[in-house]
VOFIGU-417116 format. One line per 10 residues: number of its first residue (from 1); for each residue x, y, z of N, C-alpha, C, O, CB. Coordinates in steps of 0.02 Angstrom, whole numbers. Glycine has a CB too. Example, Ala and Ser with C-alpha at 12.3 -4.5 7.8 and 13.67 -1.06 7.14 Angstrom:
BEGIN
1) 660,-284,390,615,-225,390,660,-165,390,712,-166,423,565,-224,452; 642,-112,354,684,-53,357,645,2,394,670,57,402,704,-30,286 $
This chain:
BEGIN
1) 43,-54,-8,4,-5,-1,31,64,-11,13,106,-51,-22,-11,56; 100,67,52,117,124,48,168,132,-15,181,188,-38,141,141,112; 193,72,-41,234,61,-99,188,103,-162,213,146,-198,246,-29,-112; 130,84,-165,81,113,-207,87,194,-218,100,228,-268,15,96,-176; 72,207,-157,73,287,-133,125,300,-161,115,338,-209,75,311,-57; 188,284,-151,245,312,-160,256,325,-248,286,371,-276,300,263,-123; 224,271,-277,231,259,-357,193,309,-387,210,342,-436,205,185,-385; 127,316,-350,90,376,-389,117,431,-365,126,471,-411,12,383,-381; 135,450,-314,163,514,-308,213,545,-344,221,603,-364,181,519,-258; 255,481,-347,323,495,-404,299,514,-464,322,562,-496,372,430,-424 $
11) 250,476,-482,228,483,-555,193,551,-574,192,567,-634,178,427,-571; 157,602,-511,131,659,-505,188,697,-506,177,748,-538,89,667,-451; 249,693,-483,305,748,-479,327,749,-554,324,802,-584,374,728,-422; 349,690,-585,365,675,-660,311,728,-704,331,769,-745,350,582,-679; 255,718,-690,216,748,-744,215,822,-733,216,865,-776,144,719,-747; 212,829,-661,217,917,-664,270,949,-690,269,1007,-708,215,950,-599; 335,899,-694,393,939,-722,381,933,-792,408,979,-824,467,915,-701; 341,881,-837,315,891,-911,287,955,-918,307,996,-959,260,840,-932; 245,964,-879,189,1031,-888,243,1093,-885,242,1133,-932,120,1039,-812; 276,1099,-845,319,1146,-832,358,1156,-900,359,1212,-925,360,1127,-772 $
21) 388,1105,-928,432,1106,-992,390,1134,-1044,405,1184,-1077,461,1034,-1015; 324,1093,-1052,283,1130,-1105,253,1184,-1105,235,1215,-1155,242,1103,-1121; 243,1206,-1031,212,1277,-1038,275,1314,-1066,264,1337,-1122,181,1312,-962; 330,1324,-1045,394,1355,-1067,394,1365,-1150,392,1416,-1184,457,1306,-1042; 398,1295,-1166,399,1283,-1242,340,1346,-1285,352,1383,-1333,370,1188,-1255; 284,1339,-1249,227,1372,-1273,249,1439,-1261,233,1481,-1303,160,1354,-1241; 290,1460,-1197,300,1535,-1186,364,1570,-1235,375,1630,-1239,318,1544,-1101; 394,1529,-1262,441,1546,-1303,423,1535,-1397,461,1539,-1445,501,1501,-1272; 360,1524,-1393,342,1499,-1468,373,1555,-1513,412,1544,-1560,254,1491,-1484; 354,1607,-1497,381,1676,-1529,444,1715,-1523,455,1774,-1538,343,1721,-1512 $
31) 491,1661,-1491,569,1675,-1480,602,1642,-1546,596,1586,-1571,602,1636,-1403; 646,1711,-1568,681,1678,-1640,731,1634,-1607,758,1652,-1555,723,1739,-1700; 742,1584,-1631,804,1518,-1656,783,1499,-1574,833,1488,-1540,920,1544,-1684; 738,1495,-1550,718,1445,-1487,707,1374,-1510,669,1359,-1555,646,1469,-1449; 742,1335,-1479,740,1244,-1475,707,1221,-1431,729,1232,-1374,802,1206,-1462; 644,1182,-1437,590,1162,-1380,641,1115,-1330,696,1093,-1348,512,1110,-1416; 617,1107,-1281,635,1043,-1233,582,1002,-1229,526,1021,-1245,654,1060,-1159; 600,926,-1201,549,876,-1201,583,826,-1160,644,820,-1164,525,850,-1272; 538,781,-1111,548,724,-1092,538,647,-1135,481,633,-1154,514,731,-1043; 580,612,-1144,558,555,-1178,591,509,-1155,649,508,-1136,560,555,-1243 $
41) 524,441,-1161,551,366,-1126,601,339,-1173,604,354,-1233,487,303,-1116; 640,297,-1142,692,266,-1174,660,212,-1213,682,211,-1271,744,243,-1127; 621,172,-1202,593,120,-1243,549,140,-1301,537,96,-1343,557,78,-1202; 526,197,-1307,489,239,-1363,537,248,-1394,542,223,-1450,452,301,-1351; 586,288,-1367,636,321,-1423,681,270,-1456,707,278,-1511,686,378,-1390; 688,208,-1410,737,164,-1448,684,139,-1506,711,119,-1557,776,94,-1397; 607,137,-1507,577,126,-1545,571,162,-1593,541,143,-1643,542,114,-1529; 594,213,-1588,601,268,-1655,536,314,-1636,505,329,-1687,592,225,-1749; 511,337,-1581,453,376,-1572,469,409,-1494,502,381,-1450,380,326,-1580; 436,476,-1490,428,500,-1429,366,511,-1394,313,506,-1425,454,549,-1430 $
51) 366,524,-1336,301,562,-1315,259,617,-1346,198,624,-1346,313,588,-1262; 311,657,-1376,283,709,-1426,262,685,-1480,212,705,-1508,326,756,-1445; 296,643,-1500,269,612,-1579,318,639,-1633,305,631,-1693,183,641,-1603; 366,668,-1616,436,688,-1665,506,637,-1635,534,637,-1580,459,793,-1652; 512,616,-1666,593,579,-1657,643,601,-1691,645,618,-1750,600,509,-1676; 695,599,-1640,765,634,-1664,818,597,-1643,833,602,-1583,778,706,-1638; 856,553,-1685,924,493,-1682,959,512,-1615,972,471,-1571,991,500,-1757; 976,586,-1612,1012,611,-1538,986,588,-1477,1022,579,-1428,1009,686,-1528; 912,577,-1474,886,563,-1409,887,487,-1391,855,462,-1345,817,591,-1404; 930,452,-1438,932,387,-1415,982,364,-1364,1040,383,-1366,939,351,-1468 $
61) 957,319,-1313,972,308,-1251,992,356,-1199,1037,351,-1157,1010,269,-1256; 941,415,-1212,939,458,-1162,918,450,-1094,892,395,-1089,911,497,-1181; 917,481,-1038,894,452,-986,806,462,-976,776,513,-996,938,481,-931; 776,410,-945,695,422,-957,677,497,-927,631,529,-953,642,356,-912; 711,524,-877,689,581,-841,715,643,-862,698,698,-841,703,574,-777; 770,626,-919,814,690,-926,779,731,-966,737,697,-995,885,681,-956; 776,796,-982,747,837,-1025,814,856,-1076,871,871,-1060,710,900,-983; 788,851,-1138,838,851,-1204,793,904,-1236,734,919,-1227,851,769,-1256; 850,931,-1284,837,999,-1319,814,959,-1394,837,903,-1407,917,1061,-1322; 775,989,-1432,748,968,-1490,786,1016,-1543,759,1071,-1552,667,972,-1488 $
71) 837,1003,-1574,893,1038,-1606,857,1046,-1698,883,1077,-1745,979,980,-1595; 810,1018,-1699,760,1009,-1772,741,1091,-1793,715,1134,-1758,670,955,-1753; 766,1094,-1870,772,1157,-1895,699,1202,-1895,651,1164,-1902,801,1147,-1965; 681,1265,-1890,642,1292,-1866,615,1310,-1940,647,1286,-1987,662,1338,-1812; 558,1352,-1955,546,1388,-2014,571,1452,-2012,574,1487,-1961,481,1390,-2030; 593,1469,-2082,620,1537,-2093,556,1599,-2116,519,1598,-2165,681,1528,-2157; 560,1643,-2066,529,1695,-2089,560,1761,-2120,603,1792,-2090,497,1708,-2044; 539,1776,-2174,579,1833,-2205,549,1900,-2168,493,1915,-2149,568,1836,-2292; 607,1929,-2166,610,2004,-2130,632,2057,-2172,619,2116,-2160,658,2007,-2070; 664,2040,-2216,714,2101,-2252,759,2143,-2231,788,2187,-2264,686,2143,-2276 $
81) 766,2125,-2156,803,2175,-2132,898,2150,-2140,912,2092,-2124,771,2187,-2047; 938,2181,-2157,991,2195,-2194,1045,2145,-2150,1091,2110,-2173,1006,2280,-2200; 1024,2153,-2080,1065,2115,-2029,1030,2051,-2005,1063,2017,-1966,1080,2160,-1968; 972,2030,-2022,931,1990,-1995,966,1922,-2053,963,1924,-2115,842,2021,-1997; 997,1865,-2010,1026,1807,-2055,990,1749,-2014,975,1758,-1955,1120,1800,-2059; 978,1699,-2043,957,1645,-2043,1000,1570,-2062,1012,1560,-2122,909,1658,-2078; 1017,1533,-2023,1042,1470,-2056,1000,1416,-2054,973,1392,-2004,1100,1449,-2028; 996,1394,-2125,980,1339,-2150,1019,1280,-2151,1059,1269,-2196,966,1351,-2200; 1008,1237,-2097,1046,1169,-2096,1096,1175,-2027,1086,1213,-1980,1097,1157,-2175; 1133,1143,-2032,1178,1136,-1975,1220,1192,-1953,1239,1233,-1995,1221,1086,-1990 $
91) 1236,1200,-1885,1297,1258,-1852,1235,1310,-1804,1176,1302,-1788,1352,1321,-1937; 1282,1358,-1795,1265,1394,-1748,1311,1453,-1758,1369,1442,-1778,1267,1360,-1684; 1287,1523,-1746,1323,1575,-1749,1361,1580,-1676,1331,1564,-1625,1279,1634,-1771; 1437,1608,-1675,1452,1612,-1626,1469,1693,-1586,1502,1736,-1616,1497,1568,-1633; 1453,1699,-1547,1453,1769,-1504,1487,1767,-1452,1490,1718,-1415,1392,1792,-1481; 1524,1835,-1441,1568,1828,-1372,1533,1880,-1319,1507,1935,-1326,1658,1853,-1384; 1542,1837,-1265,1502,1838,-1211,1542,1859,-1150,1595,1831,-1135,1469,1773,-1204; 1515,1906,-1116,1577,1913,-1047,1607,1850,-1018,1664,1844,-994,1543,1947,-976; 1552,1795,-1026,1575,1734,-995,1606,1690,-1053,1613,1632,-1035,1513,1695,-956; 1623,1700,-1105,1662,1675,-1158,1611,1651,-1220,1553,1671,-1226,1710,1615,-1128 $
101) 1644,1606,-1262,1608,1624,-1328,1539,1574,-1310,1541,1532,-1266,1661,1600,-1411; 1478,1586,-1353,1422,1540,-1331,1389,1554,-1400,1395,1605,-1434,1374,1559,-1255; 1354,1498,-1412,1337,1477,-1486,1243,1500,-1484,1207,1499,-1435,1359,1371,-1502; 1226,1517,-1546,1163,1528,-1556,1126,1511,-1628,1161,1493,-1675,1158,1592,-1538; 1076,1517,-1634,1030,1525,-1692,991,1584,-1698,955,1591,-1748,986,1475,-1694; 993,1617,-1664,956,1681,-1666,1006,1722,-1707,1063,1733,-1686,938,1713,-1591; 976,1749,-1782,1020,1789,-1829,996,1849,-1808,1016,1890,-1849,1014,1778,-1909; 954,1885,-1753,940,1956,-1745,981,1995,-1739,984,2023,-1684,909,1971,-1703; 1026,2013,-1785,1078,2061,-1773,1070,2137,-1780,1022,2162,-1811,1127,2043,-1813; 1120,2175,-1748,1093,2258,-1753,1174,2282,-1756,1218,2240,-1767,1035,2297,-1668 $
111) 1188,2345,-1747,1262,2372,-1757,1249,2410,-1679,1192,2418,-1657,1282,2431,-1842; 1306,2431,-1645,1315,2475,-1607,1334,2538,-1629,1345,2542,-1690,1350,2455,-1571; 1344,2604,-1585,1365,2669,-1614,1419,2657,-1649,1420,2688,-1702,1379,2722,-1567; 1474,2616,-1637,1538,2625,-1672,1537,2566,-1720,1591,2540,-1733,1604,2626,-1623; 1474,2540,-1751,1450,2489,-1815,1494,2423,-1796,1530,2395,-1838,1472,2524,-1906; 1487,2401,-1730,1504,2339,-1716,1447,2296,-1719,1393,2315,-1697,1535,2337,-1656; 1454,2240,-1743,1405,2197,-1759,1396,2154,-1696,1441,2123,-1666,1422,2158,-1821; 1316,2158,-1676,1295,2143,-1604,1251,2106,-1611,1224,2103,-1666,1275,2195,-1560; 1226,2061,-1551,1167,2032,-1540,1104,2095,-1520,1122,2154,-1514,1183,1976,-1481; 1042,2080,-1512,1005,2142,-1484,1017,2159,-1421,994,2214,-1404,937,2136,-1486 $
121) 1059,2115,-1364,1077,2116,-1295,1156,2158,-1297,1183,2182,-1248,1077,2030,-1263; 1179,2158,-1356,1247,2195,-1364,1320,2164,-1367,1375,2191,-1375,1251,2239,-1310; 1300,2083,-1356,1362,2053,-1365,1385,2029,-1438,1351,2001,-1480,1362,1999,-1321; 1454,2048,-1440,1486,2048,-1523,1472,1984,-1558,1468,1932,-1526,1573,2055,-1528; 1465,1986,-1606,1444,1929,-1662,1518,1930,-1681,1557,1977,-1682,1379,1951,-1732; 1527,1869,-1695,1607,1850,-1717,1616,1819,-1787,1574,1782,-1815,1640,1793,-1664; 1670,1836,-1810,1674,1808,-1887,1741,1772,-1894,1782,1774,-1848,1671,1870,-1948; 1752,1742,-1944,1829,1715,-1928,1876,1735,-1917,1922,1698,-1901,1854,1690,-1957; 1881,1811,-1922,1931,1847,-1910,1933,1891,-1819,1978,1921,-1789,1927,1896,-1977; 1885,1880,-1808,1857,1902,-1742,1803,1944,-1756,1775,1933,-1810,1907,1938,-1697 $
131) 1780,1993,-1720,1734,2040,-1704,1725,2075,-1774,1776,2092,-1804,1757,2088,-1643; 1658,2088,-1804,1637,2126,-1860,1620,2182,-1873,1560,2195,-1878,1603,2110,-1877; 1673,2237,-1885,1638,2316,-1896,1640,2314,-1959,1682,2294,-1999,1676,2387,-1867; 1566,2348,-1966,1524,2370,-2032,1528,2445,-2032,1492,2477,-1993,1440,2346,-2031; 1583,2484,-2085,1575,2536,-2093,1560,2574,-2155,1608,2597,-2187,1611,2549,-2069; 1516,2580,-2169,1479,2590,-2251,1417,2582,-2253,1385,2572,-2201,1499,2543,-2307; 1389,2583,-2313,1310,2584,-2328,1283,2500,-2344,1267,2462,-2298,1294,2639,-2405; 1283,2484,-2399,1245,2437,-2420,1288,2360,-2378,1348,2349,-2387,1242,2444,-2511; 1266,2336,-2355,1283,2267,-2303,1260,2203,-2353,1199,2203,-2366,1226,2267,-2214; 1284,2169,-2371,1269,2099,-2412,1299,2045,-2381,1360,2046,-2373,1296,2098,-2487 $
141) 1257,1983,-2355,1277,1930,-2325,1269,1867,-2389,1216,1870,-2420,1230,1922,-2254; 1306,1824,-2405,1294,1783,-2435,1271,1703,-2413,1257,1683,-2356,1339,1791,-2464; 1272,1679,-2450,1245,1587,-2430,1295,1562,-2377,1283,1524,-2330,1254,1521,-2508; 1352,1590,-2396,1427,1552,-2364,1437,1587,-2304,1483,1568,-2269,1504,1559,-2413; 1395,1649,-2280,1410,1686,-2231,1461,1738,-2244,1482,1768,-2195,1427,1648,-2184; 1482,1752,-2297,1541,1805,-2320,1490,1877,-2295,1429,1874,-2299,1568,1800,-2428; 1523,1931,-2272,1498,1977,-2254,1530,2034,-2289,1590,2047,-2283,1497,1975,-2191; 1482,2075,-2331,1527,2124,-2389,1492,2180,-2367,1437,2173,-2341,1523,2109,-2484; 1525,2252,-2379,1502,2311,-2372,1520,2361,-2427,1579,2378,-2430,1522,2331,-2314; 1482,2383,-2465,1495,2418,-2524,1529,2377,-2575,1570,2406,-2611,1534,2475,-2510 $
151) 1516,2301,-2586,1546,2265,-2630,1620,2242,-2607,1659,2209,-2642,1543,2302,-2692; 1631,2267,-2545,1707,2237,-2519,1689,2190,-2480,1633,2188,-2455,1759,2285,-2477; 1742,2137,-2467,1730,2080,-2421,1748,2099,-2358,1801,2130,-2357,1766,2018,-2439; 1713,2087,-2288,1732,2134,-2232,1759,2049,-2170,1797,2047,-2122,1639,2201,-2201; 1728,2009,-2195,1751,1928,-2142,1678,1890,-2155,1627,1911,-2183,1768,1943,-2025; 1690,1832,-2127,1636,1775,-2149,1612,1769,-2080,1654,1779,-2036,1665,1695,-2188; 1543,1750,-2059,1522,1746,-1995,1544,1667,-1984,1544,1617,-2021,1439,1768,-1985; 1564,1682,-1910,1594,1625,-1888,1540,1565,-1872,1521,1571,-1814,1634,1645,-1828; 1517,1521,-1898,1464,1480,-1895,1499,1408,-1881,1530,1384,-1929,1420,1486,-1961; 1497,1372,-1823,1523,1329,-1807,1467,1262,-1782,1419,1267,-1744,1570,1359,-1763 $
161) 1484,1222,-1804,1448,1146,-1790,1482,1095,-1732,1539,1100,-1710,1452,1102,-1865; 1439,1051,-1715,1472,1012,-1657,1455,942,-1666,1404,934,-1701,1449,1035,-1584; 1491,874,-1639,1474,812,-1657,1420,802,-1628,1411,823,-1571,1517,764,-1646; 1369,763,-1665,1300,732,-1649,1308,656,-1612,1341,609,-1634,1256,724,-1723; 1271,657,-1552,1217,709,-1537,1248,774,-1501,1297,777,-1464,1160,675,-1487; 1200,833,-1526,1233,880,-1477,1237,874,-1399,1190,852,-1365,1204,938,-1488; 1298,896,-1374,1312,879,-1308,1301,970,-1273,1343,1000,-1239,1404,835,-1303; 1254,990,-1286,1228,1069,-1277,1198,1095,-1211,1153,1055,-1196,1171,1083,-1327; 1201,1139,-1168,1156,1162,-1139,1131,1237,-1140,1168,1284,-1151,1169,1143,-1087; 1061,1240,-1125,1039,1316,-1152,1082,1344,-1086,1100,1311,-1037,937,1341,-1157 $
171) 1094,1419,-1103,1100,1472,-1064,1090,1541,-1071,1109,1574,-1120,1145,1470,-1048; 1058,1565,-1018,1030,1630,-1042,968,1639,-1100,963,1687,-1139,1090,1663,-1068; 929,1588,-1096,875,1570,-1147,900,1553,-1218,893,1498,-1243,827,1628,-1154; 938,1621,-1257,942,1613,-1323,1007,1584,-1324,1019,1575,-1383,931,1674,-1366; 1064,1563,-1285,1129,1533,-1302,1113,1461,-1285,1062,1436,-1262,1195,1566,-1262; 1181,1431,-1304,1201,1351,-1294,1260,1356,-1275,1294,1398,-1305,1199,1301,-1355; 1290,1321,-1224,1358,1319,-1214,1383,1232,-1216,1359,1194,-1174,1371,1360,-1139; 1420,1212,-1255,1448,1138,-1284,1474,1131,-1204,1497,1170,-1163,1522,1134,-1364; 1457,1061,-1203,1482,1027,-1128,1556,1009,-1146,1572,992,-1203,1433,947,-1100; 1599,1013,-1098,1671,990,-1085,1724,1023,-1154,1769,1001,-1190,1671,892,-1082 $
181) 1680,1100,-1144,1730,1158,-1181,1757,1130,-1253,1815,1139,-1271,1804,1175,-1129; 1712,1097,-1290,1697,1088,-1353,1698,1142,-1375,1666,1182,-1342,1647,1059,-1367; 1740,1175,-1450,1734,1229,-1480,1697,1223,-1555,1681,1268,-1594,1799,1256,-1480; 1690,1150,-1561,1665,1145,-1630,1710,1146,-1695,1771,1136,-1695,1623,1196,-1637; 1674,1158,-1747,1721,1161,-1811,1668,1206,-1859,1612,1225,-1842,1744,1072,-1849; 1700,1218,-1918,1675,1251,-1958,1613,1221,-1989,1621,1169,-2022,1720,1266,-1995; 1552,1246,-1983,1486,1207,-2008,1493,1211,-2090,1502,1265,-2118,1407,1247,-1977; 1486,1146,-2129,1498,1125,-2196,1427,1115,-2225,1417,1131,-2283,1543,1058,-2201; 1373,1091,-2186,1314,1080,-2203,1255,1135,-2175,1212,1129,-2132,1306,1013,-2181; 1274,1195,-2218,1220,1245,-2202,1222,1288,-2272,1261,1285,-2320,1236,1293,-2125 $
191) 1168,1329,-2261,1174,1396,-2303,1157,1461,-2253,1131,1453,-2198,1117,1393,-2371; 1173,1523,-2277,1160,1588,-2236,1085,1615,-2279,1078,1600,-2338,1240,1654,-2244; 1051,1640,-2255,992,1677,-2277,989,1744,-2254,964,1755,-2199,932,1646,-2257; 1019,1806,-2301,1002,1875,-2267,941,1883,-2282,911,1856,-2328,1041,1936,-2286; 914,1933,-2230,846,1968,-2226,781,1901,-2214,725,1897,-2241,835,2017,-2310; 812,1857,-2165,760,1797,-2134,799,1788,-2057,851,1810,-2032,760,1705,-2191; 745,1746,-2037,771,1732,-1959,731,1668,-1942,670,1667,-1949,754,1800,-1899; 759,1625,-1923,731,1560,-1908,685,1578,-1842,707,1607,-1792,793,1499,-1894; 631,1559,-1850,576,1553,-1795,580,1480,-1746,608,1428,-1764,500,1555,-1838; 550,1490,-1686,554,1425,-1652,539,1380,-1675,512,1389,-1730,530,1418,-1606 $
201) 545,1302,-1651,522,1260,-1684,476,1221,-1640,465,1160,-1641,571,1227,-1716; 449,1271,-1595,395,1241,-1547,333,1245,-1598,323,1289,-1639,382,1290,-1470; 285,1174,-1584,224,1179,-1619,170,1176,-1576,161,1130,-1536,218,1131,-1669; 125,1233,-1585,78,1240,-1517,23,1193,-1507,1,1181,-1451,43,1308,-1515; 3,1168,-1557,-53,1108,-1546,-17,1053,-1511,-37,1035,-1456,-88,1077,-1619; 29,1027,-1537,80,984,-1503,83,991,-1427,64,949,-1387,149,1000,-1531; 111,1056,-1414,130,1061,-1346,60,1064,-1297,64,1045,-1239,179,1128,-1339; -6,1088,-1324,-52,1105,-1296,-81,1042,-1289,-103,1028,-1233,-84,1153,-1323; -88,987,-1351,-89,912,-1334,-57,873,-1267,-82,836,-1225,-58,884,-1388; 4,894,-1277,47,867,-1226,27,878,-1172,35,834,-1130,107,885,-1226 $
211) -9,945,-1150,-21,990,-1079,-73,933,-1067,-71,892,-1021,-53,1087,-1080; -114,937,-1109,-195,898,-1085,-173,829,-1075,-195,805,-1022,-267,897,-1152; -136,789,-1110,-128,731,-1086,-96,712,-1029,-105,661,-996,-107,705,-1123; -49,768,-1017,8,757,-933,-54,779,-882,-65,747,-831,102,832,-920; -91,831,-899,-140,871,-841,-200,791,-828,-219,764,-776,-197,971,-890; -209,781,-881,-260,702,-865,-227,643,-835,-263,605,-805,-290,664,-937; -164,630,-839,-125,583,-805,-118,604,-743,-113,564,-697,-63,570,-834; -117,673,-734,-98,692,-675,-148,685,-624,-133,667,-567,-76,752,-678; -213,700,-644,-281,677,-608,-288,603,-593,-311,581,-541,-343,696,-652; -269,573,-635,-276,505,-630,-231,476,-566,-255,441,-521,-255,474,-699 $
221) -160,496,-570,-122,479,-522,-148,503,-459,-145,466,-410,-59,498,-534; -175,562,-454,-214,601,-400,-255,570,-371,-247,561,-310,-247,652,-417; -307,545,-402,-364,497,-389,-348,432,-346,-377,410,-297,-391,474,-456; -288,407,-385,-255,348,-364,-242,332,-297,-255,285,-259,-201,345,-391; -198,412,-293,-164,423,-209,-231,435,-163,-227,420,-104,-104,505,-199; -282,456,-185,-345,473,-128,-367,406,-122,-373,386,-64,-417,529,-152; -382,356,-179,-408,285,-155,-345,260,-103,-360,248,-44,-420,225,-230; -302,256,-116,-253,228,-77,-248,251,1,-242,216,50,-191,242,-111; -252,311,-3,-254,341,64,-313,325,96,-307,312,156,-248,411,63; -389,323,63,-435,318,97,-430,228,116,-450,214,172,-498,353,58 $
231) -411,182,83,-394,109,83,-351,111,149,-370,73,193,-353,81,9; -308,140,159,-251,141,202,-298,153,277,-304,118,327,-187,208,178; -327,218,259,-366,235,330,-416,181,354,-426,172,414,-411,306,323; -441,151,315,-494,99,330,-462,56,365,-486,41,420,-527,64,273; -404,28,344,-356,-31,356,-333,-9,422,-326,-58,458,-292,-43,300; -321,38,449,-286,71,519,-354,85,561,-355,67,620,-235,155,505; -417,118,529,-455,114,591,-505,71,599,-531,67,655,-481,168,606; -531,23,536,-578,-23,563,-537,-85,577,-543,-113,632,-638,-35,514; -493,-111,527,-459,-181,527,-420,-181,599,-412,-232,632,-401,-191,456; -399,-124,617,-358,-120,695,-398,-123,745,-373,-149,795,-318,-54,712 $
241) -458,-105,749,-515,-114,782,-548,-171,805,-587,-172,853,-549,-91,752; -527,-237,758,-556,-293,764,-527,-336,820,-466,-344,823,-554,-323,704; -571,-364,868,-529,-385,912,-546,-469,918,-513,-505,956,-536,-341,978 $
């Protein structure tokens, strides 16, 4: 009986965690470059499936209770902004932060007052030669990530890729930090599109369905706890009174 209570209560805690993850995904549905999180059962993953219905090979052999990141491509949205760039394919933009290099799929860039290419939060965007200064008028960025101003090559965006499955953790919402200090290599399987941004890969219907399923299962576990508690109470108060 006590074991049954423990099992049901543990299941409720896991479902609460899943609910929080799904809610956070929905909250970031409009965040540029956001990659959704999810929980996955080992057996389903090995069978080529997941609780959310979308399988990715890098989730194979993950811990059943571990939160994993879905690095699948998000849709590209045209903005026509000269400093908006999106990666189609593999790789991450390299950003210089006070804590070191970080990586992101958010290509919503801007210029600081000195002409330095930065993120919207003010961190320098790195090129193959270091920080990128843009002095001039017409900025063009080609599919290789080469940055040109008024027809002159300035630098190329430093777009890195890492060994699969990606061993990266989210930092400060929009950035990723590779584990074990891996600095990756220049991405080869990618194309850069100027005037586009990669949208979040969160699918609202999928996340809302997940939340509904989790909520109903949570209610079932809650009823199971109540029933076991009532049975235990009767066993103590009634059976214990038999002489």
